[in-house]
C-alpha positions in Angstrom: -1.3 -17.1 7.9 1.5 -15.9 10.2 1.6 -12.2 10.9 4.8 -10.9 12.5 4.9 -7.1 12.2 6.1 -4.1 14.2 3.7 -1.1 14.3 4.9 2.1 12.7 5.5 4.9 15.2 3.1 6.9 13.0 0.5 4.2 12.5 -0.3 6.3 9.4 -3.5 4.6 8.2 -5.5 5.0 11.4 -3.9 8.0 13.2 -3.4 10.3 10.2 -6.1 9.2 7.8 -8.6 8.5 10.6 -10.1 5.4 9.2 -9.4 1.7 8.6 -7.5 1.3 5.3 -7.1 -1.8 3.1 -4.5 -3.1 0.7 -4.4 -5.8 -1.9 -1.2 -7.2 -3.4 -1.0 -9.1 -6.7 2.3 -11.0 -7.2 3.8 -12.2 -10.5 6.9 -14.3 -10.9 9.5 -16.1 -8.8 9.9 -17.0 -5.1 11.9 -13.8 -4.7 8.9 -11.7 -5.7 6.7 -13.8 -3.4 9.0 -13.0 -0.5 9.1 -9.3 -1.5 5.4 -9.3 -1.3 5.6 -10.7 2.3 7.9 -7.7 3.1 5.4 -5.2 1.5 2.5 -6.7 3.4 4.4 -6.4 6.6 5.3 -2.8 6.0 1.6 -2.0 5.2 0.3 -3.9 8.3 2.8 -2.0 10.4 1.2 1.2 9.1 -2.3 0.1 10.1 -3.5 -1.3 6.8 -5.3 -4.5 6.5 -5.4 -7.0 3.6 -8.4 -7.5 1.5 -9.3 -9.7 -1.4 -12.2 -7.4 -2.3 -10.6 -5.1 -4.9 -13.3 -2.3 -4.7 -12.7 -2.2 -0.9 -8.9 -1.7 -1.4 -7.3 1.7 -0.7 -4.0 0.5 -2.2 -3.5 -2.0 -4.9 0.1 -3.1 -5.6 1.2 -5.1 -8.5 4.5 -6.9 -7.8 5.7 -7.6 -11.2 8.0 -10.0 -13.2 9.8 -9.3 -16.5 11.6 -12.5 -17.1 9.5 -13.0 -20.3 7.5 -10.7 -22.5 4.3 -12.6 -21.8 4.7 -12.0 -18.0 5.3 -8.3 -18.7 2.2 -8.0 -21.0 0.1 -9.6 -18.3 1.0 -6.7 -16.0 -0.3 -4.1 -18.5 -3.3 -6.1 -19.3 -4.2 -6.2 -15.6 -3.4 -2.5 -15.2 -6.0 -1.9 -17.9 -8.6 -3.8 -15.9 -7.7 -1.8 -12.9 -8.5 1.6 -14.6 -12.2 1.4 -13.9 -11.5 1.0 -10.2 -9.4 4.1 -10.3 -12.1 6.0 -12.1 -14.7 4.9 -9.6 -12.4 5.7 -6.6 -9.9 8.5 -7.4 -8.5 8.1 -3.9 -7.3 4.6 -4.7 -3.5 4.4 -4.9 -2.4 2.1 -7.7 1.2 1.0 -7.4 3.6 -1.0 -9.5 6.8 -2.5 -8.1 9.1 -5.5 -8.9 11.2 -6.2 -12.0 9.0 -4.4 -14.5 9.1 -1.3 -12.4 12.9 -1.5 -11.9 13.4 -2.0 -15.7 10.8 0.4 -17.2 10.7 3.1 -14.6 8.8 6.1 -15.9 7.6 4.2 -19.0 5.0 2.5 -17.0 3.2 5.8 -16.4 3.5 6.6 -20.1 1.5 3.4 -20.9 -0.7 3.7 -17.8 -0.9 7.3 -16.6 -3.3 6.5 -13.9 -0.6 4.6 -11.9 0.2 6.6 -8.8 3.4 5.0 -7.6 6.3 3.1 -9.2 9.0 1.8 -6.9 11.9 -0.6 -7.5 13.1 -4.0 -6.2 15.8 -2.4 -4.0 13.8 0.3 -2.0 10.8 -1.6 -0.7 11.5 -0.2 2.8 10.6 3.3 1.6 7.0 2.3 0.7 5.3 3.8 3.7 7.0 7.2 3.1 6.2 7.0 -0.6 2.5 6.4 0.1 2.4 9.3 2.5 4.0 11.6 -0.2 1.5 10.5 -2.9 -1.4 11.1 -0.6 -0.1 14.4 0.8 1.0 16.0 -2.5 -1.6 14.4 -4.7 0.8 13.6 -7.5 2.5 10.4 -8.7 5.8 9.3 -7.4 8.6 7.2 -9.0 11.5 5.9 -7.0 14.1 3.5 -8.3 17.3 2.7 -6.3 20.0 0.4 -7.5 23.0 -1.5 -6.1 22.0 -2.8 -2.7 20.0 -5.3 -0.8 16.8 -3.7 0.6 17.3 -3.5 4.4 13.7 -4.2 5.2 13.3 -5.3 8.8 13.0 -9.1 8.8 10.4 -8.8 11.6 8.2 -6.6 9.4 6.8 -9.5 7.4 3.4 -11.2 6.8 4.5 -14.7 5.9 2.3 -17.0 3.9 2.9 -19.9 6.1 3.2 -20.8 9.8 5.7 -23.6 9.1 7.6 -22.7 5.9 9.6 -19.6 5.1 11.7 -18.0 2.4 15.1 -16.5 3.4 17.0 -14.2 1.1 20.7 -14.9 1.2 21.7 -12.7 -1.7 20.3 -10.7 -4.6 21.4 -9.8 -8.1 23.4 -11.7 -10.7 26.7 -11.1 -12.4 26.3 -13.5 -15.3 24.5 -11.4 -18.0 23.1 -14.3 -19.9 21.9 -12.8 -23.3 18.2 -13.7 -22.8 17.9 -12.5 -19.2 17.1 -9.1 -17.5 17.9 -10.1 -13.9 21.2 -8.2 -13.8 19.4 -5.1 -15.0 16.5 -5.2 -12.7 18.0 -6.9 -9.6 21.5 -5.5 -9.9 24.9 -7.2 -9.3 25.3 -9.9 -6.8 25.1 -8.8 -3.2 25.3 -11.3 -0.4 24.1 -11.0 3.2 26.4 -11.9 6.0 26.2 -15.5 7.2 25.8 -14.2 10.7 22.8 -12.2 9.8 21.2 -15.1 7.8 21.8 -17.5 10.7 20.2 -15.1 13.2 17.1 -14.8 11.0 16.8 -18.6 10.6 17.2 -19.1 14.4 14.3 -16.7 15.0 12.2 -18.5 12.3 12.9 -21.8 14.2 11.8 -20.2 17.5 8.5 -19.2 15.7 7.9 -22.8 14.7 9.2 -22.7 11.1 10.3 -26.2 10.1 11.3 -25.7 6.5 13.3 -22.8 4.9 14.1 -22.1 1.3 17.2 -20.0 0.7 16.7 -17.5 -2.2 19.1 -15.9 -4.6 19.4 -15.6 -8.3 22.6 -17.6 -8.2 23.0 -19.1 -4.7 26.2 -21.1 -5.7 28.2 -17.8 -5.8 27.0 -16.8 -2.3 29.7 -14.9 -0.3 32.0 -14.2 -3.2 31.4 -10.5 -2.9 32.1 -10.3 0.8 35.6 -10.7 2.4 35.7 -13.5 5.0 32.4 -15.0 4.3 31.8 -18.8 4.1 31.0 -20.5 0.8 27.4 -21.5 0.0 28.1 -25.1 1.2 29.6 -23.6 4.4 26.4 -21.6 4.9 24.4 -24.7 4.5 26.5 -26.5 7.1 25.9 -23.5 9.5 22.2 -23.5 9.0 22.0 -27.4 9.2 23.1 -27.1 12.9 20.1 -24.8 13.9 17.6 -26.7 16.2 14.0 -26.7 15.0 14.7 -26.4 11.3 13.9 -29.8 9.7 14.3 -29.1 6.0 16.5 -26.7 4.0 15.9 -26.0 0.3 17.5 -23.4 -2.1 17.0 -21.8 -5.5 18.5 -21.2 -7.9 21.8 -22.9 -8.9 23.9 -21.8 -11.9 25.7 -24.8 -13.5 29.0 -23.0 -14.0 29.3 -22.4 -10.2 27.8 -25.9 -9.2 30.7 -27.7 -7.6 31.7 -30.9 -5.7 31.5 -29.0 -2.3 27.8 -28.4 -2.8 27.2 -32.0 -4.0 28.9 -33.3 -0.8 26.8 -30.9 1.3 23.7 -32.4 -0.3 25.0 -35.8 0.6 26.2 -35.1 4.2 23.9 -32.5 5.7 20.8 -34.3 6.9 18.5 -31.3 6.7 19.4 -30.2 3.2 16.8 -31.8 0.9 17.9 -34.1 -1.9 16.5 -31.9 -4.7 18.2 -29.3 -6.8 17.0 -26.9 -9.6 19.8 -26.8 -12.1 18.8 -24.9 -15.3 20.7 -26.2 -18.4 18.6 -24.0 -20.8 19.9 -25.7 -24.0 21.7 -28.9 -25.1 23.8 -27.4 -27.8 27.2 -25.8 -27.1 26.6 -23.3 -30.0 23.4 -22.1 -28.3 25.0 -22.1 -24.8 27.7 -19.9 -26.1 25.2 -17.6 -27.8 23.4 -17.4 -24.4 26.7 -16.6 -22.6 26.0 -19.4 -20.1 29.8 -20.1 -19.7 29.6 -23.9 -19.5 29.4 -26.7 -22.0 27.0 -29.5 -22.5 29.7 -32.0 -21.5 30.5 -30.0 -18.3 26.8 -29.9 -17.3 26.4 -33.7 -17.9 29.6 -34.5 -15.9 28.3 -32.5 -12.9 24.9 -34.2 -13.1 26.6 -37.6 -13.2 28.7 -36.9 -10.1 25.5 -35.6 -8.4 23.5 -38.7 -9.2 26.4 -41.0 -8.1 27.1 -39.1 -4.9 23.5 -38.4 -3.7 21.3 -41.5 -3.9 17.7 -40.5 -4.8 18.4 -36.9 -5.6 15.9 -35.3 -7.9 16.8 -32.7 -10.5 14.6 -30.0 -12.0 15.7 -27.6 -14.8 14.8 -24.7 -17.1 14.8 -25.0 -20.9 14.5 -22.2 -23.5 13.1 -23.4 -26.8 13.8 -21.7 -30.1 16.6 -19.4 -29.0 17.6 -17.2 -32.0 19.7 -19.2 -34.4 18.7 -22.6 -33.0 18.9 -25.3 -35.7 17.1 -28.6 -35.7 20.4 -30.2 -34.7 20.7 -27.8 -31.8 17.2 -28.7 -30.6 17.9 -32.4 -31.1 20.8 -32.1 -28.6 18.4 -30.4 -26.1 16.1 -33.4 -26.4 19.1 -35.6 -25.9 20.0 -34.0 -22.6 16.5 -34.6 -21.4 16.8 -38.3 -22.3 20.2 -38.6 -20.6 19.4 -36.8 -17.3 15.8 -37.8 -17.0 14.7 -34.7 -15.1 11.9 -35.2 -12.6 10.4 -31.9 -13.7 11.2 -29.0 -16.1 10.2 -25.4 -16.6 10.2 -24.6 -20.3 9.6 -21.5 -22.3 9.7 -20.4 -25.9 12.4 -17.7 -26.2 11.1 -14.2 -25.6 12.8 -10.9 -26.5 13.9 -8.8 -23.5 14.8 -5.2 -24.6 17.4 -4.7 -21.8 19.4 -7.8 -22.6 19.0 -8.9 -26.3 21.5 -6.5 -27.8 24.2 -9.2 -27.9 21.9 -11.7 -29.7 22.7 -11.5 -33.5 20.7 -14.3 -35.1 17.0 -13.7 -36.1 14.1 -15.1 -34.2 12.7 -18.4 -35.4 9.2 -18.5 -37.0 6.4 -18.9 -34.4 5.2 -22.3 -35.8 8.7 -23.7 -35.7 9.0 -22.6 -32.1 5.7 -23.9 -31.1 6.3 -27.3 -32.7 9.6 -27.7 -30.9 8.0 -26.6 -27.6 5.3 -29.3 -28.0 7.9 -32.0 -29.0 9.9 -31.1 -25.8 6.9 -31.5 -23.6 5.8 -34.7 -25.2 9.2 -36.2 -24.3 9.2 -34.7 -20.8 5.7 -35.9 -20.0 6.8 -39.4 -21.0 9.9 -39.2 -18.7 7.9 -37.9 -15.8 5.2 -40.6 -16.2 7.9 -43.3 -16.2 9.6 -41.9 -13.1 6.3 -41.5 -11.2 5.3 -45.1 -11.9 8.5 -46.3 -10.1 7.4 -44.4 -7.0 4.2 -46.4 -6.5 4.4 -48.4 -3.3 7.2 -46.3 -1.8 6.8 -44.6 1.6 7.7 -40.9 1.6 7.8 -38.3 4.4 5.5 -35.4 3.5 5.3 -31.9 5.1 1.5 -31.3 5.0 0.7 -27.9 3.6 -3.0 -27.3 3.0 -6.1 -28.8 1.4 -5.7 -29.5 -2.3 -6.8 -26.7 -4.6 -8.1 -29.1 -7.1 -9.7 -31.5 -4.7 -10.7 -29.9 -1.4 -11.4 -33.4 0.1 -7.6 -34.2 0.0 -4.7 -32.8 1.9 -1.6 -31.9 -0.1 2.1 -31.7 0.9 5.6 -32.1 -0.4 8.3 -34.7 0.0 11.9 -33.9 0.7 12.5 -34.0 -3.1 9.7 -31.4 -3.5 7.2 -33.9 -5.0 3.6 -32.8 -4.6 1.5 -35.5 -2.9 -2.3 -35.6 -2.5 -3.9 -37.9 0.1 -6.8 -38.2 2.5 -6.3 -36.9 6.0 -7.5 -34.7 8.9 -7.0 -31.0 9.0 -4.9 -31.4 12.1 -2.1 -32.7 10.0 -1.5 -29.4 8.3 1.9 -28.1 9.3 3.1 -31.5 10.5 5.1 -34.4 8.9 3.3 -37.5 7.8 4.4 -40.8 6.2 2.5 -41.4 2.9 2.6 -44.5 0.7 2.4 -43.6 -3.0 -0.5 -45.3 -4.7 -0.8 -43.4 -8.0 1.6 -41.4 -10.1 0.0 -38.5 -12.1 1.5 -36.1 -14.7 2.2 -33.3 -12.2 1.7 -34.9 -8.8 1.4 -38.1 -6.8 -1.5 -39.6 -4.8 -1.1 -41.7 -1.7 -2.5 -42.9 1.6 -1.4 -42.2 5.1 0.8 -44.8 6.8 0.1 -45.1 10.5 
């Protein structure tokens, strides 16, 4: 694990409290939350705290939360319930909740879990050290939610999860207000960082040995539209493509309505930009897309995918699909299945529709019966598993460049890494390969990953 932090001038945990203090962070949700947890860890390390996986040892436990679906939100409160005995055993323990649930629910969190000491939002992470000091000094809970800006957390104040891969936030927030989505309410409106600031961060990462970066934003395709004189997203990719030391550039997430030919040509022409894109279509029916406020049609989506496939040989596309959106008919769902058949996505992320209190006011149709929803979800995955299996079989015998990441979590005897198209590959090899590129010949295509052997 790479640690790159600046020490606080107060070094609170050791100078003021007079003893070594420990923290534990539990992260739910997307890459943006993962990156926010890196910022939080960096701030705490700068204050003199150390990470621990031993919960009873922790002086601070922070839940960095996700509210994209009701199930994710309920997991947070279930975990908080399991944390209550720790708080009872150690009243000095600070239990904090941040992330999207904190931003959306604010004081309601303490109504449901009154033993929570601190609630802070997605846009004021940099205030965490001060907030912790206030909670300890005043012996009372604290809630702080700020809106409408990118958190200016020092980029040097990070504890990154990898020595060779890094996330880079290029923008936050979303202006689209899809009727099923809470992101505009918990992450705010779109706010872009300047391309100069982003390029400076990426150069520093390259100097530290980072070889792969993933650019983060709720809608990266609209990058720069809120700032005068900024380059477009494809222009930003071209700028970063010229930075020595960086070998791979990825990005998430793209909104189909803003996905354009300029980005397609960037995928084709920029050698460091990986030939993989996550392009959520959500539903195959124009009726449902309209009810979702997605602002593109099925036909427009398919046309863009066709141009992408024709222009970028070997490109792999992943997507998101929502099953059983209110009002979805059998015909609507059949059209969703048809999009899967036409596009042949390499992978999908699919969910049964979940009510989100902040966003569902514009949804007029009633929810579908649970058994209908579940049956459609299973049919979707039966089709996708068949498509994935067929695609994976075509990869057997091919040689792929893999960035080796770690030992496999499911088989510690194998290394695991990712191809340029973000395929997970397991293979036998020496620990010294971790953090390096290796050529691997694919020997087996599984449901969720590939197996291979090193090519020397």
